[in-house]
N, C-alpha and C positions, 0 to 999 in steps of 0.2 A: 419798326416794320412788322416784327413778329406779334406784338401785341395787337396791331391793327388787323392782321389777318385772323388772329384768334378771335377777336371781337366779331369780326365779319361772319366767321363760321358759327359762332355761337348765336348770333342774331338769325342766321338762317335756320339753324337747329331748333331755336326757341319758336320761331314763327311756325314750322311745321309741327313741332311738339305740341304747342298750344292748340293748333288747328285740329290735331287728332284727338286731344283731350276734350275740346269743346264738342266735337261730334260724338264722342263717347258719352258725354253727359246729356246728349239729347237736344233735339230742336227747341225744346222749351227754353234753353238758355238764350236762344236767338230772339225771343219775343219779349214781352214785358217782364222785366225782372222783379222777383220778390226781394224782400230785405236779405234773406239768406243768399239769394243768387248773386246779389251785389257784393255781398262779403266775400263769397267765393271767387268772384271775378277780380275783385281788387287784390286779394291775396296772390292769385295766380300771375296777374299782371306785375306785381311788385317783385315777386321772385324771378320772373323772367328778365326784368330789368337788371336785377342784382347779378343774374347769371351772366348777362351781356357786359356789364360794367366792371365786375370784379374778376379780372382775368387771371389774378394771382391764385385763386383758389379753384380747385377742380369743379367743373360744371356739374359733376353728379351730385354734389352737395346741395344744389339747388333743384335739380330735375327730380330727385327722389322725393322730396317733400311735395312738389308739384303733383307727382303721380299719386302720392298718398291722399292729398286733398281731393283730387278728382275721384278716387276710389271711395273716400268717405261721402263725397256728394252723391255718387251713384247709389251707394248703400242707403243713404238717408231718403233719396227719392223712392227707392224700393219700398221702404217702411212707410213712407207717406202714402204710396198708393194702396197700402193694406189698411192703414189706420186713419180715419178721419180726425181723431183727437190729436195723433202725432203730427198730422199735416197742419193742423191749426196752430200747434205749438211752434213748429219750426217756420212755416210760412205765413201764419197769421190767417184771420178769417175775414170775410166780407162783413161790413157793418153798415146798418142803415142810417143815414145821415138826415134824409127827409122820408118821412112815412105818412102816407095818406095826406100829402100836402103840408105837413107840420114838420118844422125843423126840430130835430132832437139834440138839444144842447149837450146832454150827457155823452151822446156818441161823439159829437164834435170835439169835447174836451178829451176824450179817450184817443182820439186820432190827431190831437194837437192842431185843430183846425179853427180858425177864427172866420168871422163873416166875410172878410175881404177874400180869404182863401176860397170859401165856398163860391162866391160870385165869380172868381177866376175860373174854377172848375166848370162851372155852368156855362160861362161864356165860351170856353173851349168846346163845349158840346152844342154851340150855336143856340144856347137858351138865353134870351135876354131878360125874361121876367120869371122870377122864382115862383110866382103865383101860377105858373103853367105847369109846374113839376109836381108829379103825383108820388113818385119814388125817386130817391138818389141813392146809390150804394157805393161806399168807398171800398174798393177791391183790395185784396192783398198786395197787389203791384203798386198801389198808390194812385191809380186811375179811378176815375169816378164814372159810374154807369148811371144814366139818367133816363127815366121813364116819365113821358109827359102825360097830362091829362087828357082825356078823350076831348077833341074839338067840339065846341057848341057854337050856334050861331050867335048867341049873346052870353055875356058873363054876368051873372047876377051876384048879389052880395051874399046869397045863400051859398053859392059856390065857394065863397072865401070864408065860410064859417060864421056869417053874421045873420041874425035871426030876421031882421027886417030887411026891406028893399029900397030904403031911402037912397038917393044919389049922393055920391061924394061930391064936395065942393069942387068945382072947376078949377083946372090950373092951365097955365098957358106956357107951354114950351115943346120943342121937338127933341126926340132922341130916345135913348135907353131909359129904362125905369131907374128912377133915383132913389137910393137909400136915404131915408130920412132919420132913421133911428137905428143905431147899430150897438148892440149890447147895453141897451138902457140908456144910451147917450144921444142926444140931438146932434144932428149935423147942420150947424147954422148956415154953411155955405150952400147946402142943398136946398133949404128953405128959401134962401135968397134967389136961388136959381129959378124957383117956381113962383117967385113973387108972393111968398106967405111968410108967416112968423110962428113963433111958438104958441101963441094963443090960438091960432087957427088949428095947428097940430094938436093941441090938447082937446080942442072941441071935437076934432075928427075922431081921435082914439076913445073918447067917451062913448061914442056910437058902438063901440066894441065891448062896453062894459069895463073899460080900463080907466082908472082914475089917476094913477101915477105912472109917468113914462118910464120909470125904472123897472116896471113889470114887463116891458116890451123887450124882446130878444132882437127883432128885426122888423122894420117897417119901411115899406117902399111905396112909390107912386109912379104910374106910367103916364104917358102923354094923354091918354083917354080920360084921366082922373080917376082911375081905378086903383085903389089902395090895397096892398097886401100887408097883413099884420101877423106876427107870430109872437105869442106870449112865451115868457120864459118858462121852462120846465120847473116843476116843483122840486125841491132838494130830495135827494135820495135818503130814505130812512136807514 
Protein backbone atom coordinates (compact mmCIF):
# COMPACT_ATOMS: atom_id res chain seq x y z
CA UNK A 1 0.00 0.00 0.00
CA UNK A 2 2.87 2.33 0.82
CA UNK A 3 4.49 1.68 -2.56
CA UNK A 4 1.18 2.43 -4.31
CA UNK A 5 0.75 5.75 -2.55
CA UNK A 6 4.38 6.65 -3.31
CA UNK A 7 3.86 5.84 -6.97
CA UNK A 8 0.69 7.95 -7.10
CA UNK A 9 2.41 10.91 -5.45
CA UNK A 10 5.37 10.62 -7.83
CA UNK A 11 3.01 10.44 -10.78
CA UNK A 12 1.28 13.67 -9.76
CA UNK A 13 4.58 15.39 -9.04
CA UNK A 14 6.09 14.19 -12.36
CA UNK A 15 3.07 15.47 -14.26
CA UNK A 16 3.27 18.98 -12.87
CA UNK A 17 7.08 18.97 -12.97
CA UNK A 18 7.08 18.09 -16.68
CA UNK A 19 4.33 20.63 -17.32
CA UNK A 20 6.43 23.40 -15.76
CA UNK A 21 9.56 22.28 -17.65
CA UNK A 22 7.79 22.22 -21.00
CA UNK A 23 6.40 25.70 -20.39
CA UNK A 24 9.86 26.96 -19.46
CA UNK A 25 11.27 25.56 -22.69
CA UNK A 26 8.72 27.58 -24.64
CA UNK A 27 5.71 27.02 -26.87
CA UNK A 28 8.03 25.93 -29.67
CA UNK A 29 8.07 22.52 -28.03
CA UNK A 30 4.33 22.20 -28.56
CA UNK A 31 4.55 22.69 -32.32
CA UNK A 32 6.38 20.65 -34.91
CA UNK A 33 9.40 19.07 -33.24
CA UNK A 34 12.89 19.11 -34.65
CA UNK A 35 15.19 16.10 -34.19
CA UNK A 36 16.79 17.76 -31.17
CA UNK A 37 13.38 18.46 -29.62
CA UNK A 38 12.34 14.83 -30.10
CA UNK A 39 15.48 13.61 -28.31
CA UNK A 40 14.84 15.98 -25.39
CA UNK A 41 11.20 14.93 -25.13
CA UNK A 42 12.06 11.22 -25.16
CA UNK A 43 14.70 11.64 -22.47
CA UNK A 44 12.37 13.62 -20.21
CA UNK A 45 9.54 11.12 -20.68
CA UNK A 46 11.84 8.18 -19.94
CA UNK A 47 13.20 9.75 -16.75
CA UNK A 48 9.69 10.63 -15.58
CA UNK A 49 8.61 7.01 -16.12
CA UNK A 50 11.62 5.73 -14.17
CA UNK A 51 10.89 8.15 -11.32
CA UNK A 52 7.36 6.73 -11.07
CA UNK A 53 8.29 3.05 -11.40
CA UNK A 54 11.45 2.88 -9.30
CA UNK A 55 10.01 3.75 -5.90
CA UNK A 56 13.00 2.24 -4.09
CA UNK A 57 15.27 5.11 -5.16
CA UNK A 58 14.89 8.75 -4.14
CA UNK A 59 12.87 10.69 -6.72
CA UNK A 60 15.42 13.50 -6.61
CA UNK A 61 17.88 11.24 -8.51
CA UNK A 62 15.58 11.53 -11.54
CA UNK A 63 14.22 15.05 -11.17
CA UNK A 64 17.64 16.72 -11.00
CA UNK A 65 18.76 15.24 -14.36
CA UNK A 66 15.39 16.26 -15.84
CA UNK A 67 15.93 19.79 -14.63
CA UNK A 68 19.49 19.76 -16.01
CA UNK A 69 18.25 18.62 -19.44
CA UNK A 70 15.63 21.37 -19.51
CA UNK A 71 18.22 24.01 -18.59
CA UNK A 72 20.53 22.64 -21.29
CA UNK A 73 17.74 22.89 -23.87
CA UNK A 74 16.93 26.47 -22.83
CA UNK A 75 20.62 27.39 -23.10
CA UNK A 76 20.97 25.80 -26.54
CA UNK A 77 17.81 27.54 -27.70
CA UNK A 78 19.33 30.87 -26.62
CA UNK A 79 22.52 30.19 -28.61
CA UNK A 80 20.42 29.08 -31.58
CA UNK A 81 18.67 32.46 -31.54
CA UNK A 82 22.03 34.21 -31.72
CA UNK A 83 23.78 32.03 -34.30
CA UNK A 84 22.39 30.70 -37.58
CA UNK A 85 25.29 28.24 -37.96
CA UNK A 86 24.70 26.85 -34.48
CA UNK A 87 20.96 26.57 -35.23
CA UNK A 88 21.68 24.62 -38.42
CA UNK A 89 24.00 22.21 -36.59
CA UNK A 90 21.56 21.54 -33.73
CA UNK A 91 18.19 21.62 -35.49
CA UNK A 92 19.19 21.14 -39.12
CA UNK A 93 18.37 23.38 -42.05
CA UNK A 94 15.74 23.41 -44.76
CA UNK A 95 16.64 21.60 -47.98
CA UNK A 96 15.21 22.07 -51.48
CA UNK A 97 13.85 18.75 -52.76
CA UNK A 98 12.19 20.17 -55.87
CA UNK A 99 13.63 23.32 -57.41
CA UNK A 100 12.12 25.07 -60.42
CA UNK A 101 10.02 21.99 -61.08
CA UNK A 102 13.01 19.59 -61.09
CA UNK A 103 13.63 16.88 -58.51
CA UNK A 104 17.02 17.15 -56.77
CA UNK A 105 18.18 13.57 -56.24
CA UNK A 106 21.23 14.67 -54.23
CA UNK A 107 18.96 16.47 -51.75
CA UNK A 108 16.68 13.44 -51.54
CA UNK A 109 19.63 11.20 -50.69
CA UNK A 110 20.79 13.64 -47.98
CA UNK A 111 17.33 13.46 -46.42
CA UNK A 112 17.02 9.67 -46.89
CA UNK A 113 13.98 10.15 -49.14
CA UNK A 114 12.88 7.85 -51.93
CA UNK A 115 10.33 8.60 -54.65
CA UNK A 116 7.51 6.89 -52.74
CA UNK A 117 8.25 9.07 -49.69
CA UNK A 118 8.18 12.17 -51.89
CA UNK A 119 4.80 11.24 -53.35
CA UNK A 120 3.40 10.65 -49.85
CA UNK A 121 4.55 14.12 -48.74
CA UNK A 122 2.97 15.71 -51.81
CA UNK A 123 -0.34 13.86 -51.35
CA UNK A 124 -0.43 15.05 -47.74
CA UNK A 125 -0.32 18.58 -49.17
CA UNK A 126 -3.23 17.73 -51.53
CA UNK A 127 -0.88 17.75 -54.53
CA UNK A 128 -1.73 14.90 -56.87
CA UNK A 129 0.66 15.69 -59.70
CA UNK A 130 4.36 16.36 -59.23
CA UNK A 131 4.28 18.33 -62.50
CA UNK A 132 2.31 21.04 -60.66
CA UNK A 133 5.11 21.66 -58.13
CA UNK A 134 7.50 24.59 -58.52
CA UNK A 135 9.36 24.21 -55.20
CA UNK A 136 9.26 21.64 -52.40
CA UNK A 137 11.27 22.25 -49.24
CA UNK A 138 12.07 19.67 -46.56
CA UNK A 139 11.90 21.55 -43.27
CA UNK A 140 14.06 20.74 -40.20
CA UNK A 141 10.91 19.34 -38.54
CA UNK A 142 10.58 16.67 -41.24
CA UNK A 143 7.55 18.39 -42.77
CA UNK A 144 7.53 19.39 -46.42
CA UNK A 145 6.50 22.82 -47.67
CA UNK A 146 5.16 22.79 -51.22
CA UNK A 147 4.80 25.74 -53.60
CA UNK A 148 2.77 25.16 -56.75
CA UNK A 149 3.35 26.57 -60.19
CA UNK A 150 1.15 29.44 -61.27
CA UNK A 151 -2.04 28.14 -62.80
CA UNK A 152 -2.45 28.44 -66.55
CA UNK A 153 -5.41 27.73 -68.79
CA UNK A 154 -3.42 25.11 -70.72
CA UNK A 155 -0.33 23.07 -69.98
CA UNK A 156 2.23 22.94 -72.78
CA UNK A 157 5.20 20.64 -73.26
CA UNK A 158 7.35 23.72 -72.85
CA UNK A 159 6.04 23.98 -69.27
CA UNK A 160 7.46 20.50 -68.68
CA UNK A 161 10.88 21.37 -70.11
CA UNK A 162 10.31 19.92 -73.57
CA UNK A 163 11.38 21.93 -76.61
CA UNK A 164 8.63 20.87 -79.02
CA UNK A 165 4.85 20.87 -78.55
CA UNK A 166 3.91 17.45 -79.92
CA UNK A 167 1.04 15.86 -78.00
CA UNK A 168 1.73 12.88 -75.76
CA UNK A 169 0.14 9.60 -76.88
CA UNK A 170 -3.33 9.23 -75.35
CA UNK A 171 -3.97 7.04 -72.32
CA UNK A 172 -7.27 5.73 -71.05
CA UNK A 173 -7.87 5.67 -67.30
CA UNK A 174 -9.29 7.79 -64.50
CA UNK A 175 -7.57 8.67 -61.25
CA UNK A 176 -4.38 10.10 -59.78
CA UNK A 177 -1.21 10.50 -61.88
CA UNK A 178 0.56 7.16 -62.21
CA UNK A 179 4.36 6.82 -61.71
CA UNK A 180 5.71 4.87 -64.67
CA UNK A 181 9.42 5.03 -63.83
CA UNK A 182 10.92 5.21 -60.33
CA UNK A 183 14.69 5.51 -59.89
CA UNK A 184 15.37 4.27 -63.42
CA UNK A 185 13.11 1.22 -63.12
CA UNK A 186 9.91 0.69 -65.12
CA UNK A 187 6.73 -0.15 -63.21
CA UNK A 188 5.13 -2.81 -65.38
CA UNK A 189 1.88 -2.83 -63.38
CA UNK A 190 1.52 0.92 -63.98
CA UNK A 191 1.95 0.46 -67.74
CA UNK A 192 -0.67 -2.27 -67.66
CA UNK A 193 -3.08 0.04 -65.88
CA UNK A 194 -2.95 2.57 -68.72
CA UNK A 195 -2.97 -0.12 -71.41
CA UNK A 196 0.57 0.51 -72.67
CA UNK A 197 3.91 -1.32 -72.77
CA UNK A 198 7.65 -0.63 -72.53
CA UNK A 199 7.94 -0.05 -76.26
CA UNK A 200 5.43 2.80 -75.99
CA UNK A 201 7.24 4.19 -72.95
CA UNK A 202 10.63 4.14 -74.66
CA UNK A 203 9.12 5.93 -77.64
CA UNK A 204 7.66 8.63 -75.39
CA UNK A 205 10.85 9.31 -73.42
CA UNK A 206 12.82 9.65 -76.66
CA UNK A 207 10.78 12.82 -77.21
CA UNK A 208 12.65 14.16 -74.19
CA UNK A 209 16.00 13.29 -75.77
CA UNK A 210 16.46 10.28 -73.47
CA UNK A 211 17.59 6.97 -74.95
CA UNK A 212 18.03 4.90 -71.80
CA UNK A 213 15.28 4.45 -69.18
CA UNK A 214 18.00 4.25 -66.52
CA UNK A 215 18.66 7.97 -67.07
CA UNK A 216 15.19 8.77 -65.70
CA UNK A 217 14.73 9.50 -62.02
CA UNK A 218 10.95 9.85 -62.12
CA UNK A 219 8.28 9.69 -64.80
CA UNK A 220 4.51 9.88 -64.38
CA UNK A 221 1.46 10.39 -66.57
CA UNK A 222 -1.96 11.82 -65.70
CA UNK A 223 -5.41 11.03 -67.04
CA UNK A 224 -5.08 13.82 -69.62
CA UNK A 225 -2.09 12.03 -71.12
CA UNK A 226 0.36 14.67 -69.90
CA UNK A 227 3.70 13.14 -68.95
CA UNK A 228 6.07 14.54 -66.33
CA UNK A 229 9.68 13.39 -66.53
CA UNK A 230 12.71 14.18 -64.42
CA UNK A 231 16.22 13.10 -65.43
CA UNK A 232 18.71 11.88 -62.87
CA UNK A 233 21.16 14.46 -61.56
CA UNK A 234 24.75 14.21 -62.70
CA UNK A 235 27.09 12.68 -60.08
CA UNK A 236 28.75 15.22 -57.81
CA UNK A 237 32.40 15.78 -58.65
